[in-house]
N, C-alpha and C positions, 0 to 999 in steps of 0.2 A: 213908380207912382204910387205918389202918398195920398191917403183917402181922409188921412186925420186934421182936424182941424185946430185952430193956434192953440187950444188947451187939450188937445191930445184925443180928443175925442171922435168917434168915427162919425163923419159927415154921410154916409151913406144910410139912406133908410132902413129900417129894418125890413128883411125879405117878409112878404105876405104867406102867411100861413096857407101852407099848404093840404089839404083833407086828407088823410091816410085812405087811399084804396084796398078792400079787401080781395084779394086775389079770387079766383073762380075754384081753384084749388091749388094744392102744393105741388112742386115738381121737383122729384127727386133722382140727383144723377148718380149711377153708379159705374165705377171705371176698376177695369180689372188686367192682369198682365192675359197672355195668352193662357197660363196654367192657373187661370183664376175661376174655372167652370165650376168647379166643385165646391166653391164658396159663394158664387152666384145663386147656384141651384139652393144648397142650405139658407142663405138669407131669403129668395124669393119662397121658396116652399112652408114657411111659417107666417108669410103675410095672407091676410082674408082677400076673398076673392072682392069685396065690397071694399076697398083699401079707395080712402077719396082723395087718392093720391096718382097724378102721373108717373111713372119710372122711366128714367132713359138710361139704358147700359151700353155702355162701349167697352168693347174688349179689343186689345192690340191682339189683331192677329193679321196673317198675310192677305193684302186684298187681292193677289193671285188666285187663292183658292176659296172656295165657296163655303159660308159659315153655316153650319144646322144648330148654330146657337139657338135661336127661334125655336126651331122645333124640340129640342131638348129640356129647353125651359119650359113650354107650353105642357109637357108631362108630368113636370113637379112642380106647377103652381096652382091655385085656382084661379090666378088673375090672366085676363087677355096677354097673352104674349105674339107679338108680331115684328117683321124686319122692317125698318122704317122704307117707306118708297117719298121720291121728290114728291113736295107738298104736302105730306103726310100732316094732320094736325097734331099736337099733342093733347091726349086723352086722361081724364082721369081713371083708374081701375084698370090700366092697360101700359103693359110692359112693352116698350118699344126698343127693338136693339138696331145698331148700326145700320148704314146704308149699307147695301152692296159690294159697294165699289171701295168702301173704308175712308170714304169723304163723307164730310159733314157741312154741309151747305146752307 
């Protein structure tokens, strides 16, 4: 469907400007392979405990095995580290690792 008039100009009205909304905080997603724990540890250990962003960490792991990533990372960073639970909110200053089942819904 062509929305142009006889002179080639668009016949559609310009879209109303939508004011930009500033997010309450930034969200940083970090993904790694099963061998990426050392790199995750180095990355997170250098961040301040009052970081005004939420960090979501996903590591490719076998979902049949329990992950100790949250426990390991919490000993090496000033940030709060927790393993995600169904229904959790994303919170600034917190590192959230994947759901125990390996699913992200």
